[in-house]
N, C-alpha and C positions, 0 to 999 in steps of 0.2 A: 608703654604697650600694655603693661598689665591691667589696665582698667578699661582697655577695649576689646570689643569682640571683633573676631574673625567671618564676616560676613561678604559675600559676593566676590571673593577676591581681593579685599582689604580690611584694614583695620580702622573699624569704625567705633563712634561713642556711643553708651548706651541709650537707650530710649528716655530715662530717667534717671538721675544720680543717684547712686545706692552704693556702697561700698562696704567691704569687709575685709578685714586682717589675716593676714596669713601666718600663723605660728610656727617657729622652731619648737618642735618638743624637746628637745633638748635643752633649751634656754627658757622657754617660755616668754619667749619676746615676739613681738611682730615683726618681719622682717619684709613684707612685701603686700601689697594691696591690691585688691581685684574689685570688680563691679560687678554687682547682681543684677541680673538680669529679670526682665518681665514677659508676661505673653505677648507683648507686642514685639520685642526683640526677637522672641521664637516667629511671630510671624514675618519678619523680615527676612529670617535665616531660612523658614521653608520656602518663601516665595524664591530666593534666588537658588534654592536647590532644584525646585520644581523648574525652573527656567532653565537650569543647566541640563537636568537629565534629559530634555528632549534630544539634544545633540550629544551629552556625554554616553548615552545608552547605546548610540550607534558607531561609539568610536573604535576600531580596529582590535585586536588581542594584541596585535603588535605593538600600538599605540597605549596602550594600557601597561602593557609590559616594562613600556621605556619610561612610563611616569613610575611606576613603583621601584624601576631600577635608580632612578633620580632620587627618589625618597630613601632607599637604603644606601645609597653613597652620601647622602645629606646627613642622614641619620649618624653612620659611622663617624665621618667628621666631628659631631657633635656630642658623641656618645659622654665624653666625660664630662661636659656641661650637664648633658640630660642626668646622669647618674648623681652630680653633685647637688642639683637641684630636688630632686627626689629626697636624698638624705636632709637637706634641708627641708622640706614638707613635709616630710613624714616621718622622720627618724631612722630610716632604715641605715643601717651600716654602710660605709665607702665604699668597702670591698663589696659587700653584696650587693649595693644598688649598681656596682658596675660589671661584676661579674654575674649577675642574675636579672635584677630588675630591668637594668638596660638594655643587657644581650638578649634577653627573651622578649622583648620587646620588637626589638630588631629582628630575630628570629620568624616572628609573625609576617612581617613585610617579605623577608626571603622566602616563607613555607607559599605565601599567596603567589608570588611570581613563578614559583614551582608549579604550582597545581596549575596555574593558568595556562603555562606553556604547552600542555598535554590535554588541557580539556577538552571533551566532545560536546559542544554546544548543541549539537544536532546528531540525530541518529535515526536509522530506517526503523519503523515497528510497525508490525502487522500491515494494514492496508494502506498505512500513510508515514509520517515521521512526526518525532517527539522534537521540539525546540525547547532550550532552556534559557530564560530572558531574565534579566535584571528586574528585581522586585518594583523598584521605583527609589522615592526617599527615605532613606534610613534614619530613625531616631537613635542616637548612641547615650546611652544613661550609664557613665562608670564610677567605681568605687574610688576609694583612697588607698586601699592597702596595697595594690600592685597598680598605682597610678598611670603608667602607661603602658603595660603588660595587657591588662584589659582594655584600655582605647585601641590599642595595635591590634589585639585579638579579632575586633569588630570594625576598625576603619579600613584595615588592610583587605579582607574579602570583598567590603561592600565597593571599595574602590576597583578590585580586580575585578569585579564580574560587571562593572558598569552603571553601578547604584549610585547616588548622589547623599551626601551626608549633612546633618545637624547634629553635632555632639555637644554633650553636657558632661563636662568631667566633674569630679566630685570638688565642690568650693573648699574642701579642707586641704586638698592638695591638688590644685587646677596649673600650678607653673610649667610642671615638664607639659603638660598637653600643649600649652599656649606655645613652649620649644617646637613640638612637634609641628603645630600650624605653620610656624616659621619656614621648617622643612619643607613643607608639602607646597605653601607658596613658591619658596626657591625652585622646587622642582618643574613648576610653570603648569600646573593643572590648570583648566579653564575655570574662570570666575563662577562661584555657585556651586562648584561641585563640593568643596569642602568648607562647612560652616563652623563654627565654636561661639557657642553662647553660654557663659560662665553665669552661675545662679544655684539657688537651694532646689531641692526635691519637690516641696509642696507648690513653688512658684514655676520656674523654669521646667523640672522634670515631670509635673503635671500636664504643663500645656504641649510638651510634647507628647506624650503619651495619649492626649486626648485630642490631639491636632488631626482634623479632617483631610490635610495635606500633606500629612506622613503617612506610607504603606506599611513600614513594619517598626516597630521600638524592639530594640534591644536592651535589655537591665542585667548587668550583675550588680548584686546588691543582697539586702535582707530579703529574708523570705517576704516580712509584712509589705516591704516595697514592691517586691514580685507580686502580691495579691492586689494591691492599689494600682498598680501600674495596670494590668490584667482587666479589672474593672473599668479604669478609663478607657482602655482601647478597646472593651466590647462595643461600645457605642458606635464605631467605624470599623467594626470587624477587619481590624489590620492584624498583619500576623505579629506574634509577640515570641521572642525569644529570652528565655530566663536562664540565668546563673545564680545560683542562690545559695544559702547557709549549709554547713556540713557539720557534721557530728561523727567523723570518720572512726571506725574501729581498727585496731592492729593486733589481729589473731597471732600469738606466736605459739605455734604447735611445740610439744615439749620436747620433739626431736630437734629444734631448731638450735643454734649455736645461741643460748641464753643470754651471755654477757653483752656479744656483738648485737645481738637483736634488740636488747633492752636501751642499750646506749645509741644508737643509730635511730630507735623509735623516738627516744627524748629529743633528740637534736633536731628529728624530722616535725616532730610534733611544735618546736620552738621556731621554725622556719619563719623567718618574717616577723619576730619577736610572737610567733604565733597567731599574729595577724592574717591568717592564712585559711582560706573558706574548705581545702580539702584537707588539711593538717591532721594526724592521727592523734586526735585527741583522747582518745579511750583504748588502753592498752590491754588485752585481754591475755592472762596468764595463768597456765595450769597451776592449781592451787596449791600443790607439791613444791613449787617452784618458787613460791610466795616471797621469803626471805632472801634467796640469792638476786631477786627480781630487783627487791627495793634497795639491795646495797649497790646493784649497778645502775639503777636510776640515780643514787645519791651522788655515785662516782660521775655520772654524765654532768649532773648539774654544776659539779664543781669544775667542769673543764670551760662551761660558759664566761664569756670575757665581756662584762656588763661595763657599760662606759660611753665614752664622747664617740658619737657615730662618725666624726670625721676623723678618726684614729684607724688606719688602717687595721690595728689588730683585733678592733673590736669584733665581736660577733655577735651582740644583743644591744641595741639601742633603747631609747624609750619607746614606749607606746604613742600613737599619734594625739592624743587629746587627754585634756583633766576628765572629760566625761568616759572616755576608755579606761583609763585608771580607775575611777570611782566604780565604773562596771565589774572589772576584772577583780577589784578588791572586795566589792559586796559579795560575789558569788565565793571568792574564797573564803570568805568567812561563813558562807553558808555550808561550804565543805566541812569545816571544823564543827558549826552549830550540828550538824545532821550525823556526825558521828564518823567521819572519814580519818585516817590514820595520814598526819601530817609527816610526808616522809622527808622533803625539801620544801625550803621556801616558806612563804607565808604571806601575810597581810603586813602593811607596811611598806616605807621606803628603802631601798639595798642601802647597805652603809657605806656612807661618804658620796651618797647621789642625793641631797637634796633639793638641789633643784633640778627641774626637768621631770616630765611624765614618765618616771620609771617604776616599772613593778619588779618584785622578786622572781625568779624561775622557780616553779611551784610544782611538787608531783605529790598526788594525794594518793595513799593505797586503801585497801578494804572497800574501795566504793561499792555501792551497790545501784543497780539500774533506774531504782527510783529515787536517787539523788538528783538535786538542780544540777551539779558539776557534771552528771553523766549525762543529762539530758538537754541541757541549755547550750546553745553556741556561745564560749566566753570571748572567743578570739582575744586572747592572750597567751602567754607562756605558762599555761596551766593543762598537766597531763592527769587523768584520772586511771587509776589502773584497777583493773575487776578482774575478779579470779572466775575460773571454771572449772568444772569437774570432769566434763566430757565435751567431746566435739560439737555435737549436737547442740549442748548448752551453751557453746561459744559462738557459735554461729546465730544461735535464737537470739542472744545477748546483741551480737554485730547487727540484727536486722531490726531489733527493737528501737526505732527510732523514728521520726518523722523524716529525717533526712535520707540522702541515698548519694552522695556526689562522689565519694571514692571507698574505697576499702584497702586494707593491707594484709598480707598473710607471710607468715615467716618458717620456713620449714626446709630440713636438710633434701627432701625427696620434694622436686619440682611437679612431679606428677599429683603428688598428694597435696600441696598448695595449688596447684590449678583447680583440683575438684574442691577444694575447699571455697576460692575464688569464683567458681562458677555458682555456689549456692549464696553468696551476697549480695543485696540487693542494691546496687550502686552502679551508676554509670563509669568507673574508672576503678580498676584493682590494680595495686601493685604488688609483685611476688619478689621477697627478698631483695629487697630496696633496688628495684628498677629504677633506672635513671628515667627523668622526665621524656617524651618524646614528642614533639612539635607537629607530627603529622597523623597522630593517633587523637581520636574525637575525645571531646572534654565537654561533659557536663552530665545532669544527675537523673535521679528517679525520684519519685513521690515531692517532697517540698522544696529539695534541691534545684527544682526547676523544669524547664522542658527546652527542647532543640539542643543543637552540640555547637563546640567552638572547634576551632584547630582544623587544619589540614582539609582534605577534601570535604569532609562533612560539613566543616565550619563555613567554608566558601558555597556551599550547595543552601546553605539557610538563606542567602542572599538572592536567589534567583526561583522564578515563577516556572510552572511546566505546562506548557501548549501543546496539543496534540493538532496537527494538520492533516487532514484528509482529502483524496480527489485529485492529490498533484501526480500528474502522470510518470512514471520511472522509464 
């Protein structure tokens, strides 16, 4: 099955035979093979989606809710399999894959069903009324780091609003998305409503972005990929939604509980092995608390259980690939070369883990805002601690980045934390370790993207607005 694509309600062979092995990052061994698609495969998928849109866009809210509930039930039934698949394809520890990766992906279908149940698609306004209608065929391009969460955050609202879909998951971690395709097939959606074509970005991704038969493209990926997709989409003036890179700051105010704030901040930075776009990778600490913060950070690193991702006790597995490991290692070396203080970790293989794409969880201190480790998205378990003298300086450092995906503020005074949060130029700010909330919007300022995902805001990304005038009341 993995060498086929899901187009028009069936698993079909690619237009041309071309395959790619999927590596297990813990063993460095190929454990599955997929096909890489072409522009011809995208054409077939778009044709199926366009044909299906005519009828599916008119399907009742009740029927769409029924489809979502069937997907939710099928997902729950296969959740352990989905979690294990993600562990194999991208190295996420099995406990994290089960409790976070798979479960959060399921949340998006549940949230789409909740929003759909109460959503008003028509409302009176002025001398007429306003309708919200499905935008059309949606091209969805997703990354490897949250291989199903990002798929679900796009597919669920697209299906809920009455759109049809052409999905390109990451070719590095495509298998969990293919399991989801089976779940969607078993839910009985009409043929062509959901389509999946595997492939690389320069071939399949670019064909989706430029395709005149696609009405909207949504990408989660690097800022460079977002720029490329936007340029390709411009010729057909399609809607573009982008969730891109981040370099989030975690401001620990002097009145916070320093020990708990630093320890929590280290672990938050290391979420998903640091391969997490909103991770607080820059920790800002008052200069007077430097030594205590570094000591707390070392204690936090000692708590990390690095090892086999299939072991339930492991809290950090390998990074996704050799290329990713090399990128992280190069940036760690740059931190040393530019004069940052190595608080914990460093370059090289972790002891006893010579096989697999493992890196050492690392903390740098005395980092300045101009260092590469303070400016570039590392996408690995590397934390930079920067020191500040005043609150204004902390906010200035936090905002001194081309990114604006998230921010974090720690203080014993919630009102104080909120005032600081209001000054951070980012799409989402977490106060005092606030948990994830699937109903609140997620997206970035500046080069972290445009548009929003999750909840009602994510739902409305897939709707067009029509004003109708002259209808008698």
